[in-house]
N, C-alpha and C positions, 0 to 999 in steps of 0.2 A: 729720885730715890738713890740712884748710883752716886750722883753728886753729893748727896748727904752721907753716903757711907764713906766717900773719899774726904770730905771735910772733917768727918769724926774720926777718920783713920781706923775704921773698924777692922780688927784683925781677922784674917782668914781662920777658919775653924782648924784647918791642918797645921796652923802655927802653935796650936794650943794643946795641952794635955787632953786625954780622953775625957777626963772628969769635966774639965773646963769647957771642952767643945760640946758635950752632951748638954750641960747647963746653958750654954750660949744658944745653942740650936733651939732648945725649948723656948727660951726668952725671946728669940727672934721671931719664931712662929707665932707666938701668942701676940706680939706686938703687931704683926702684919695681918693677924687674922680677923680684925674688927670685932664688933659685939658678939658675944657668946649667945647663940640662939637657944632659946629653951626648946626641949622636945618633950614628948608625952611622958617617957620614962627612960631612965639610964640605970644600968645595973652592972656592977663589977662582980665577976665571978672568977673563981680559980677552979680549974678542972683537973682533979687529981690524976685522972687517967692520962692527961696530956702533960701534966707539970707545967701548965701555962695559964696565964691570966687572959681573960676575954672581957671585953666591955660590949654590952648589948644595948643599943639605942633603938627605941620602939616608937612608932607613930601610934595614934589612937586606933583601936580595934582589938578584936579577940582571934583566937584560933592560929593555925600555922600561916606564917607570913612569907611573902617573897623577901628574899634576903640578899643583901650585898655583904660579902665577906671582905674586909678591907685590911690590906697590909701597909703599914706605915713606911714612908721614906726615911732616909738618913744614911744611905750608903751601907746598909747592913751593920753600921757601927754606931751610929747615933740614932736618935728618934725613939719614940716609945707610944703606948697607947695615948698618952697625953698630947703628943705632937699632932696627932690626926683627929683630935677632939673636934676642932672647929669644922673641918671637912666633913666629918661624919654627921654632925648635927645638921649642917646645911643640906646634905644629901637626904637625910631622913625626911626633912620638911619639904624639900623641893620635889622628891620622887615619890614620897609616900610609901617607902619600903622600910623594912628593918635593916639596920647595919650593925654588923658585929666586927669589932677590931680584934686582932689577934696579937698578943704580946709575945711574938717570937723571940728566941735568943739572939743576942747581939755578938758580933765579932769584935775584937779578936778572941774574946774569951770563948766564944763558940763558933768556930770558923765553919766555912762552907763544908759540907751541905746542910748543916744542922738547921739553918733558917728555913731552907726549901722544905725540908722534911717536916719541921714544926708546922709550917703553913699547910702542907697537904694533910697531915694528921688531924689538924684543927678543922679544916674544911670537911673532911670526912665525918668528924665527930658532930660537927654543926648539921650536916645533912641528915643526920639521925635524930636530931633534937625534936621533941614534940611541937615546939613552937615554931618550927621552920618548914615551910613548903618545900619538899625535896625535889620537886620539878622545876622550881624557880629560884635557882641559886646562881649568883654571879660572883666571880672573885675579881678584886680590883686592887690598884694601889698606885702610888706615884713614886717615881724614881726607882730606888731599890725595891720599893714595894710593888711597882709595876714589873720589875724583873721577876720578883717572886711570884706574882700573879701569873705571869706568862709561864714560868716553870712549873707552877702548880697545875696549870691546864695540860701540860704535857704529862705529868704523873696521873692526873685524873682521867685523861683519855684512855690510858692503859690499865688503870687500877681502880677507877671510880673515885669519887662519885661522879654522876652525870652533872655537867655544868651548863647553864643556859647562856652564859656569856663572859666576856672578860673586858674589864675597863683598864686600860693601860695609859697612864699619864706620864709623859716623857720618861719611858722606861730605859734602863740599861738593857741591851739585848746582846752585846758582843764585847767580850774582853779584848783589850788591845786595839780597839777600832782606830782606824786612821782615816777618818772622814774628813771632808771639808770643814764640817761644823766643829769637829774635834780640833783640828789644826787652827782654827780661827778663835778657839775658846781659850784666850790667854789673858782676859781682862783681870787685874789684880784686886779688883773690888767686887768681882762677881763670882759665881760658881764657875770654875774653869777646868781645863784639863788636868791641872795639878791636883785639884780637888778629886776628880774622877779616879786618878792613879792612887791617891791617898786611900780612898775607900777601897778599892780593889785590893791593895796591898794588905789591908787589914782583914779582908774577907777570905782570901786565898791563902793557903799555906805553901802552895807551890804553883807557880805560873802555868804549869801543864794542866792544872784544874781548869783553866779558862776555856779548854777545848770541850769541857762537858757541856752538854746541851742545858742541864739544870742550872749551870752558870751563865752560859751564853745561848739563850734560846734560839737565836739566829742559826745556830749550828745543828739544829734538830734535823734528823734524817728526812723527816717528813713533817709538815704542819697540817696535812689534811686530817680532817676529822675534829679539828678544834672547834670551840665555841665561837659565836659571832663576836666581833671585837670592835671597840671604840678606842682608837689611839689618838691622843692628844699630844702635840709637840709645841714648842716655843721656838721663835725665830732665833733668839740669841742665846742658844743653849748648845754646849758642846755635845749633848746627847741627841740633839734634834735628828741628824741624818740616820743614826742607827734605829731610832724609833720609827722613822718614816720607811726606811728599808724593810723593818720588820712587818709593818702594815702591808707593804707590797708582797712580801713572802706569803702572809696569810692570805691575801687576795688571790695570789697566784695558785694557792693551794685549794681554792674553793671556798675559803671561809668568808662568809659576809663580813665586810670590813668597812668601817668609816674612819676616815683619817682627817683631823682638822689640826692645821697649824695656826697658831695665834701669833700673828705678826707683831713685832715691837716688844714681845714678851721675853722674860728670862726664865731660867730654871727656877722652879719653886713657886711660880706665880699662881698655881692652883690653890695654894695655901694663903694667898695674900689678898683675900677678898676685901679687907679693910683698907688696903691701900691702892689696889689695882682693880678698876672696873672689869678688866678682862678676866680676872680671877673669878668673879661672880658670874660672868657670861659662861665660862667653862663649866662651872658647877651646874649652871642650869642646862647647858648642853648635855652633860653627863646624866643629870636627873631625867630629861626628856628621852634620852636613849634608854635609860633603865626602864622607864615606863613602857616603852615599846617592846623591850625584851620580856618583861613581866606580863605584858598584855592588859595593862591598866592605864593606857594612855587615853 
């Protein structure tokens, strides 16, 4: 896959305009995601109270359902409900739970901390929805979505709603991290440290904001009392180490934590089930973990 990118001289997203990068990101996700899986029902709603769109994916069944609230990736700058469509459909079918994607606002038009508060407010609204089991809610996301999920658990711990778990897929957890994986992440045809810095520069209006735990969950004063976590990382990902260090922080704080590194994989592989077998395996692992959290395994 990397060789093909080099042969095709695929431009990095950070060399394009925002409009071009957003379109290219969606096209790339769709190309790598494989066949679109049908699910029992899909509904797009706009919640006036939030000023945000949601997409609700449901398996068969009636009544309040266990629910994964999913935040898409894209460096807080790219991405949309549509870029997470393949992941959400696969998780609905594999885990047998409801998945709701939140269309949080993007930077730089809406910089930090708006996305975090969008995600937390949406989660609180979802927890009160009649079609959601309020005792079985997990937040999750990939990349920046994983960052937002981790930050949302910090807000929810102190302000509600009660969460049953957090699914963090190669999450950003520390602004300005200088880890071994970040220093090694300079491949010009893969997601690299320049990509990471480009996204942060769009998200934060002042580097000092990076010290806020809602931007850098690693810096929270305490991680005690947070919900059980599954953290998934990729071997050849600049964000690998900070994801794994965050899992260690959670575990040390007494949070039941599962950490899985997928060897040979790159950032973004969770959305690449159509190209990479490990993407499918990671979806299956996440689904099995969700079933355990929801008590329907």
